[in-house]
C-alpha positions as CSV (number, residue, x, y, z in Angstrom):
1,X,-181.3,-41.3,119.0
2,X,-181.8,-43.1,115.3
3,X,-179.1,-45.8,114.8
4,X,-178.4,-47.4,111.7
5,X,-175.6,-49.8,110.7
6,X,-174.0,-49.2,106.9
7,X,-171.0,-52.0,107.6
8,X,-171.4,-54.9,110.0
9,X,-167.7,-57.6,108.5
10,X,-165.1,-57.9,109.9
11,X,-161.3,-58.2,109.4
12,X,-161.8,-57.4,105.3
13,X,-165.1,-56.3,103.4
14,X,-166.6,-59.4,102.2
15,X,-168.9,-58.1,98.7
16,X,-170.7,-61.8,97.0
17,X,-173.3,-63.4,96.8
18,X,-173.2,-65.1,99.8
19,X,-173.1,-62.0,102.2
20,X,-176.0,-59.6,100.5
21,X,-178.3,-60.4,103.2
22,X,-176.2,-59.5,106.1
23,X,-173.9,-57.4,103.8
24,X,-170.1,-57.5,102.8
25,X,-168.6,-53.8,104.6
26,X,-167.0,-53.9,107.5
27,X,-168.0,-51.8,110.4
28,X,-169.8,-47.8,110.9
29,X,-172.3,-47.2,112.3
30,X,-175.2,-43.9,112.4
31,X,-176.3,-42.3,115.5
32,X,-178.8,-38.8,114.6
33,X,-179.9,-37.5,117.5
34,X,-183.1,-36.2,117.8
35,X,-181.9,-32.3,117.9
36,X,-179.9,-33.8,114.7
37,X,-176.2,-34.1,116.0
38,X,-173.9,-37.1,113.4
39,X,-172.2,-39.3,115.7
40,X,-170.5,-41.8,113.2
41,X,-169.0,-45.1,115.1
42,X,-165.9,-46.4,113.3
43,X,-164.5,-45.8,109.3
44,X,-165.3,-49.3,107.7
45,X,-166.0,-49.6,104.2
46,X,-169.6,-48.8,105.4
47,X,-168.6,-45.0,104.9
48,X,-168.8,-44.9,102.1
49,X,-172.7,-45.8,101.2
50,X,-173.2,-43.6,104.4
51,X,-171.6,-41.1,103.1
52,X,-174.6,-41.2,100.0
53,X,-177.6,-40.5,102.2
54,X,-175.9,-37.0,103.1
55,X,-176.3,-33.5,102.2
56,X,-173.1,-32.3,100.2
57,X,-172.7,-29.6,102.8
58,X,-172.9,-30.1,105.9
59,X,-174.6,-27.4,107.5
60,X,-173.6,-29.0,111.1
61,X,-170.0,-30.9,112.0
62,X,-169.7,-34.9,111.6
63,X,-168.7,-36.4,114.3
64,X,-166.6,-39.7,113.5
65,X,-164.9,-42.1,117.2
66,X,-163.3,-44.4,115.8
67,X,-162.9,-47.6,118.3
68,X,-159.4,-49.0,117.2
69,X,-156.5,-48.5,113.7
70,X,-157.2,-51.9,112.3
71,X,-157.5,-51.0,109.2
72,X,-161.3,-52.5,108.5
73,X,-162.4,-49.6,110.8
74,X,-160.2,-46.7,109.3
75,X,-160.2,-47.8,105.6
76,X,-163.6,-46.2,104.5
77,X,-162.3,-42.5,105.7
78,X,-160.8,-41.5,102.4
79,X,-163.5,-42.0,100.4
80,X,-165.8,-39.9,103.3
81,X,-167.4,-37.5,100.6
82,X,-167.6,-34.9,103.1
83,X,-164.0,-34.2,103.2
84,X,-163.8,-32.9,100.0
85,X,-166.0,-30.4,100.0
86,X,-165.2,-26.8,101.1
87,X,-167.0,-25.6,105.0
88,X,-168.2,-29.2,105.8
89,X,-166.0,-30.2,108.9
90,X,-165.6,-32.6,110.7
91,X,-164.0,-34.3,113.7
92,X,-162.8,-37.2,114.1
93,X,-162.0,-38.4,117.9
94,X,-159.9,-41.2,118.4
95,X,-156.6,-42.3,121.5
96,X,-153.3,-41.7,121.1
97,X,-151.3,-44.7,120.2
98,X,-148.8,-46.5,122.6
99,X,-145.9,-46.6,120.2
100,X,-145.6,-43.8,118.7
101,X,-147.6,-40.9,121.2
102,X,-149.2,-40.0,118.3
103,X,-152.8,-39.3,118.9
104,X,-155.8,-40.6,115.6
105,X,-154.6,-37.4,113.1
106,X,-151.9,-40.2,112.1
107,X,-154.7,-43.1,111.0
108,X,-155.2,-40.2,108.2
109,X,-152.4,-39.3,106.8
110,X,-150.9,-42.5,106.9
111,X,-153.6,-43.6,104.3
112,X,-153.4,-40.5,102.9
113,X,-149.7,-40.5,101.0
114,X,-149.9,-41.0,97.3
115,X,-148.1,-44.1,97.8
116,X,-151.6,-45.3,99.0
117,X,-153.7,-42.9,97.6
118,X,-154.4,-40.8,94.6
119,X,-154.9,-37.9,97.5
120,X,-153.3,-36.3,100.3
121,X,-154.4,-34.8,103.3
122,X,-152.9,-31.2,102.7
123,X,-155.7,-31.4,99.1
124,X,-158.6,-32.0,101.4
125,X,-161.6,-28.9,101.4
126,X,-163.3,-29.8,104.2
127,X,-162.0,-28.1,108.0
128,X,-160.6,-31.6,109.6
129,X,-160.5,-31.6,113.3
130,X,-159.1,-34.2,115.6
131,X,-160.0,-35.0,118.9
132,X,-157.7,-37.7,121.4
133,X,-160.1,-39.1,124.2
134,X,-158.9,-41.5,127.0
135,X,-161.0,-43.5,129.0
136,X,-163.0,-43.2,131.5
137,X,-163.0,-39.5,130.2
138,X,-166.8,-38.4,129.2
139,X,-167.3,-35.4,127.1
140,X,-169.9,-34.3,124.8
141,X,-171.7,-34.1,121.1
142,X,-174.5,-32.1,121.7
143,X,-177.2,-33.2,123.3
144,X,-174.7,-36.6,123.4
145,X,-172.5,-37.8,126.7
146,X,-169.9,-39.9,125.1
147,X,-167.0,-42.3,127.3
148,X,-164.9,-44.5,125.9
149,X,-164.0,-47.4,128.3
150,X,-160.6,-49.7,127.0
151,X,-162.1,-52.1,125.2
152,X,-159.3,-55.6,125.5
153,X,-157.2,-55.9,121.5
154,X,-154.1,-56.0,120.3
155,X,-153.4,-52.2,120.2
156,X,-155.8,-49.4,122.0
157,X,-158.8,-49.9,121.6
158,X,-161.9,-47.4,122.7
159,X,-165.7,-48.8,123.1
160,X,-167.7,-46.4,122.9
161,X,-171.0,-45.4,125.8
162,X,-173.4,-43.2,124.3
163,X,-176.4,-41.3,126.8
164,X,-178.6,-39.3,124.4
165,X,-182.3,-38.5,124.3
166,X,-182.7,-40.6,128.2
167,X,-181.9,-43.3,125.7
168,X,-178.4,-45.7,126.0
169,X,-176.1,-47.7,123.5
170,X,-172.5,-49.5,123.6
171,X,-171.1,-49.6,120.4
172,X,-167.5,-52.3,121.8
173,X,-165.3,-51.8,118.6
174,X,-163.6,-55.0,118.5
175,X,-162.8,-57.0,121.5
176,X,-162.1,-60.0,123.1
177,X,-162.7,-61.1,127.0
178,X,-159.8,-61.3,128.8
179,X,-158.0,-65.2,129.0
180,X,-156.4,-66.8,131.9
181,X,-152.9,-68.3,129.7
182,X,-151.9,-70.1,134.0
183,X,-151.8,-73.6,135.1
184,X,-154.7,-72.8,137.5
185,X,-152.2,-74.7,140.2
186,X,-149.8,-71.5,140.3
187,X,-149.8,-67.8,141.8
188,X,-149.9,-66.9,139.0
189,X,-153.1,-67.6,138.1
190,X,-154.8,-66.4,141.3
191,X,-153.3,-63.0,140.6
192,X,-154.2,-62.9,136.8
193,X,-158.3,-64.3,138.0
194,X,-158.7,-61.4,139.9
195,X,-156.7,-59.1,137.4
196,X,-160.0,-59.9,134.8
197,X,-162.5,-60.4,137.4
198,X,-161.5,-56.9,138.0
199,X,-161.4,-55.8,134.7
200,X,-164.8,-57.3,133.4
201,X,-166.5,-56.4,136.7
202,X,-165.6,-52.4,135.4
203,X,-166.9,-52.6,132.5
204,X,-170.3,-53.8,133.0
205,X,-171.0,-51.4,135.4
206,X,-169.8,-48.7,133.1
207,X,-172.2,-50.9,130.6
208,X,-175.0,-51.8,133.3
209,X,-178.9,-51.2,131.9
210,X,-177.6,-50.0,128.7
211,X,-180.7,-49.9,126.0
212,X,-178.3,-51.3,123.4
213,X,-175.0,-53.3,123.4
214,X,-173.4,-54.0,119.6
215,X,-170.4,-55.9,119.7
216,X,-168.0,-57.8,118.0
217,X,-169.6,-61.7,118.2
218,X,-166.7,-63.7,115.1
219,X,-166.3,-66.4,115.8
220,X,-168.4,-70.0,117.1
221,X,-166.7,-71.9,120.0
222,X,-164.5,-74.0,118.2
223,X,-162.9,-71.7,116.6
224,X,-162.0,-69.6,119.6
225,X,-160.4,-72.4,120.5
226,X,-157.8,-72.2,117.9
227,X,-158.1,-68.1,117.9
228,X,-156.8,-67.2,121.4
229,X,-155.7,-63.5,121.4
230,X,-156.4,-62.5,118.0
231,X,-158.8,-59.3,119.1
232,X,-162.6,-60.8,119.4
233,X,-164.7,-62.5,121.1
234,X,-167.3,-65.5,120.2
235,X,-171.7,-65.2,120.7
236,X,-171.6,-66.6,123.1
237,X,-169.1,-64.6,125.4
238,X,-171.6,-61.6,124.0
239,X,-174.1,-63.2,125.0
240,X,-172.6,-63.5,128.7
241,X,-171.5,-60.0,128.6
242,X,-175.4,-59.0,128.1
243,X,-177.1,-60.4,130.9
244,X,-174.3,-59.0,133.3
245,X,-174.9,-56.3,131.8
246,X,-178.4,-56.5,132.0
247,X,-178.6,-55.1,128.8
248,X,-182.2,-54.7,126.6
249,X,-181.6,-55.4,123.6
250,X,-177.8,-57.6,121.8
251,X,-176.5,-56.9,118.7
252,X,-174.0,-59.2,117.1
253,X,-171.8,-57.6,115.1
254,X,-168.3,-58.0,113.0
255,X,-169.7,-61.2,111.5
256,X,-166.0,-63.3,110.2
257,X,-165.4,-62.6,106.9
258,X,-165.4,-66.2,105.8
259,X,-169.7,-66.6,106.8
260,X,-172.3,-66.8,104.6
261,X,-175.2,-65.6,104.7
262,X,-176.8,-68.9,105.8
263,X,-173.8,-70.0,108.1
264,X,-175.0,-66.9,110.2
265,X,-178.4,-67.5,110.4
266,X,-177.3,-71.4,111.7
267,X,-175.2,-70.1,113.9
268,X,-177.6,-67.8,115.6
269,X,-180.4,-70.2,115.4
270,X,-178.7,-72.8,117.3
271,X,-177.5,-70.3,120.2
272,X,-179.6,-71.0,123.5
273,X,-182.3,-67.6,124.2
274,X,-182.1,-65.7,126.8
275,X,-185.1,-64.2,128.3
276,X,-183.6,-61.1,130.3
277,X,-183.2,-59.4,126.4
278,X,-183.4,-59.9,123.1
279,X,-181.2,-60.5,120.5
280,X,-180.2,-59.8,116.7
281,X,-177.4,-60.2,113.4
282,X,-176.7,-56.7,112.4
283,X,-176.9,-56.5,109.1
284,X,-176.0,-53.5,106.3
285,X,-179.5,-51.1,106.6
286,X,-180.8,-52.2,109.7
287,X,-182.2,-48.8,111.6
288,X,-182.8,-49.2,115.6
289,X,-185.0,-46.3,117.3
290,X,-184.0,-46.2,120.9
């Protein structure tokens, strides 16, 4: 199983000289199985560059797994050039919106309207199929087994565990560990704490012993103090999850858009190392062979 990062930035693209090393495109990863299956995790602006490295005519379907439909995870979709080639097959996977009751098809339908984009969905040339996924309901893409896991975020957000070729990877999408905001002396605090611990235990069991954990690590602890509920984690919370899940490698991603390359490296340098796993700052172009 090969993994390549095409976008590692969170919230908004940040092109420019201060982000040239780690990249300014928003979230997109490419997974290629040993059998040649193409799996794409999220469709941030990084998916445009990914498309330029694919054959114009795809011999097999491209499978795009959307964690959630916030703009920075889908705004590259209209620029995924295989969508405009007759005969190409694109399968887009995602959750059902709890407010509208609609599936992942809503994301592309909303984007491709003349008021937002010069091409509407009906003008696409490829065959597009939408598939709604549900938490803990495993499905197959070729030789890969995919298991969605519901993650804590202000909108329905799936993390995806991918098992293939004897290796495993878990991608969180956006993720903020649950907080207990009740006063410690209250009954509500005790009840909520039990719920938090159950939820965390379920997540740890779902990703236990993975080879690679790719996780939203947007904030420092100082930044997070003023951003509770924004839906993103810290470098420290990412490391805690990696340790509990016995992950072999940890990849920090979804870098804060105001963060320069120099600032990213300074944060990583000051993090206390944990010898139970390797840790890396994800960057555009990073390739992993699991």
